C-alpha positions as CSV (number, residue, x, y, z in Angstrom):
1,X,-8.5,22.1,17.3
2,X,-7.5,20.1,20.4
3,X,-4.0,18.6,20.5
4,X,-3.7,15.1,19.2
5,X,-3.3,12.5,22.0
6,X,-1.2,9.4,22.2
7,X,-2.1,6.2,23.9
8,X,-1.2,7.4,27.3
9,X,-3.6,10.3,27.0
10,X,-0.9,13.0,27.2
11,X,-0.9,15.6,24.4
12,X,1.9,15.1,21.9
13,X,4.4,17.9,21.6
14,X,3.7,20.2,18.7
15,X,7.0,19.4,17.0
16,X,6.1,15.6,17.1
17,X,2.6,16.3,15.8
18,X,4.2,18.3,12.9
19,X,6.6,15.4,12.1
20,X,3.8,12.9,12.2
21,X,1.6,15.1,9.9
22,X,4.5,15.7,7.5
23,X,5.2,11.9,7.3
24,X,1.5,11.2,6.6
25,X,1.4,13.9,3.9
26,X,4.6,12.4,2.4
27,X,3.0,8.9,2.3
28,X,-0.2,10.3,0.8
29,X,1.8,12.1,-1.9
30,X,3.7,8.9,-2.7
31,X,0.5,6.9,-3.1
32,X,-1.1,9.6,-5.2
33,X,1.9,9.6,-7.5
34,X,1.8,5.8,-7.8
35,X,-1.9,5.9,-8.7
36,X,-1.3,8.7,-11.1
37,X,1.4,6.7,-12.8
38,X,-1.0,3.7,-13.2
39,X,-3.7,5.8,-14.7
40,X,-1.6,8.0,-17.0
41,X,0.3,5.0,-18.3
42,X,-3.0,3.7,-19.6
43,X,-4.0,7.0,-21.2
44,X,-0.8,8.0,-23.0
45,X,1.7,5.9,-25.0
46,X,4.6,4.3,-23.0
47,X,7.2,6.7,-24.6
48,X,5.1,9.9,-24.3
49,X,6.9,12.6,-22.3
50,X,4.0,12.9,-19.9
51,X,4.0,9.2,-19.1
52,X,7.7,9.1,-18.7
53,X,7.7,12.1,-16.4
54,X,4.8,10.9,-14.2
55,X,6.3,7.4,-13.8
56,X,9.7,8.8,-13.1
57,X,8.3,11.1,-10.4
58,X,6.3,8.3,-8.7
59,X,9.4,6.1,-8.8
60,X,11.5,8.8,-7.2
61,X,8.9,9.3,-4.5
62,X,8.9,5.6,-3.7
63,X,12.7,5.3,-3.7
64,X,13.0,8.4,-1.6
65,X,10.8,6.8,1.0
66,X,12.7,3.5,0.7
67,X,16.0,5.3,1.3
68,X,14.7,6.2,4.8
69,X,12.7,3.0,5.5
70,X,13.5,-0.4,3.9
71,X,9.8,-1.3,3.3
72,X,6.7,0.6,2.3
73,X,3.6,-1.5,2.9
74,X,0.1,-0.6,1.6
75,X,-2.8,-2.5,3.1
76,X,-6.6,-2.3,2.5
77,X,-9.1,-2.9,5.3
78,X,-12.6,-2.5,4.1
79,X,-12.5,0.7,2.0
80,X,-9.6,2.2,3.9
81,X,-6.0,2.4,2.9
82,X,-3.3,1.9,5.5
83,X,0.3,2.8,4.6
84,X,3.0,1.8,7.0
85,X,0.4,1.5,9.8
86,X,-1.0,4.9,9.1
87,X,-4.6,5.4,8.0
88,X,-4.6,7.6,4.8
89,X,-7.8,9.4,4.4
90,X,-8.0,12.2,1.9
91,X,-10.6,14.0,-0.2
92,X,-8.2,13.4,-3.1
93,X,-9.6,10.8,-5.4
94,X,-6.2,9.3,-6.3
95,X,-5.6,7.6,-3.0
96,X,-9.3,6.4,-3.0
97,X,-8.8,5.0,-6.5
98,X,-5.6,3.2,-5.5
99,X,-7.6,1.5,-2.7
100,X,-10.3,0.5,-5.2
101,X,-7.6,-0.7,-7.7
102,X,-6.1,-3.0,-5.0
103,X,-9.5,-4.2,-3.9
104,X,-10.6,-5.1,-7.5
105,X,-7.5,-7.2,-7.7
106,X,-8.1,-8.8,-4.3
107,X,-4.8,-7.4,-3.1
108,X,-5.2,-6.9,0.6
109,X,-1.6,-5.9,1.1
110,X,1.5,-5.2,-0.9
111,X,5.0,-4.1,0.0
112,X,7.7,-2.1,-1.9
113,X,11.2,-3.0,-0.7
114,X,14.4,-1.1,-0.7
115,X,16.4,-1.8,-3.9
116,X,13.3,-1.3,-6.1
117,X,14.6,-0.8,-9.7
118,X,12.9,1.3,-12.4
119,X,12.4,-1.8,-14.6
120,X,10.7,-3.7,-11.7
121,X,8.5,-0.7,-11.0
122,X,7.5,-0.6,-14.7
123,X,6.5,-4.2,-14.5
124,X,4.3,-3.4,-11.5
125,X,2.7,-0.4,-13.3
126,X,2.0,-2.5,-16.4
127,X,0.5,-5.3,-14.2
128,X,-1.8,-2.9,-12.5
129,X,-2.9,-1.5,-15.9
130,X,-4.1,-4.9,-17.1
131,X,-7.8,-5.2,-17.7
132,X,-9.5,-7.5,-15.2
133,X,-10.9,-10.5,-16.9
134,X,-12.1,-11.9,-13.6
135,X,-12.9,-9.6,-10.7
136,X,-10.9,-10.1,-7.6
137,X,-8.0,-12.1,-8.9
138,X,-4.7,-11.0,-7.2
139,X,-2.9,-13.9,-8.9
140,X,-2.7,-11.9,-12.1
141,X,-0.5,-9.2,-10.6
142,X,1.4,-11.8,-8.6
143,X,2.0,-14.0,-11.6
144,X,3.3,-11.0,-13.7
145,X,5.6,-10.0,-10.9
146,X,6.8,-13.6,-10.5
147,X,7.3,-14.2,-14.2
148,X,9.4,-11.1,-14.4
149,X,11.5,-12.0,-11.4
150,X,10.4,-8.9,-9.4
151,X,11.4,-9.5,-5.8
152,X,11.2,-5.9,-4.5
153,X,7.4,-5.7,-4.9
154,X,5.5,-8.4,-3.0
155,X,1.9,-9.2,-2.4
156,X,1.5,-10.0,1.2
157,X,-0.5,-12.8,2.8
158,X,-1.1,-10.9,6.0
159,X,-3.6,-8.1,6.2
160,X,-5.2,-5.7,8.6
161,X,-8.4,-6.7,10.5
162,X,-10.3,-5.6,13.5
163,X,-10.2,-8.0,16.5
164,X,-13.4,-7.6,18.3
165,X,-13.5,-7.5,22.1
166,X,-9.8,-6.7,22.4
167,X,-10.4,-3.0,21.6
168,X,-12.8,-2.6,24.5
169,X,-10.6,-4.5,26.9
170,X,-12.6,-7.7,26.7
171,X,-11.4,-11.2,26.4
172,X,-10.2,-12.2,23.0
173,X,-10.8,-15.5,21.4
174,X,-7.4,-16.6,19.9
175,X,-9.0,-19.2,17.6
176,X,-9.3,-16.9,14.5
177,X,-5.7,-15.7,14.9
178,X,-4.4,-19.3,15.3
179,X,-6.5,-20.3,12.2
180,X,-5.0,-17.5,10.1
181,X,-1.5,-18.3,11.3
182,X,-1.9,-22.0,10.5
183,X,-3.3,-21.2,7.1
184,X,-0.3,-18.9,6.3
185,X,2.1,-21.5,7.6
186,X,0.6,-24.4,5.6
187,X,0.5,-22.2,2.5
188,X,4.2,-21.7,2.7
189,X,5.0,-25.5,2.8
């Protein structure tokens, strides 16, 4: 397998590649644990030892990450999941299912913030377990988080997208970006 290359076309040192791969594996494990918590909480009663253990493990994985970095952001672009600007692709169905869960709720991006408490995390898990009366309604999860005063888990207004032309070195039309920025700005007023 050829060495991974960075933007300047020089091979990355093996130690840096190993760190990068370990970080990606850690992120993938965290997302898998969150999805497992969402699914298992819907299968077993809330006070069942399996449910308690899985939710506790996933919460610990998130808080361990948040101890190192103040925010963990999950974004969906198409059918791909990006976590902290890293594309997570895995044959594991848990991360794929998490991407689908977010997509079904029209959640393009969400962030977990340092200070996340177990009660706030439980509110999020229960919100994600809710049956979808209307496909693609992110406001359900957002409303539950807001009603419960959860501030350490946020649905984001900004999402990933491909900007055509710029990737090939071509001229970029700034109109779509300005429109998006103006839309976000007016929504905050």
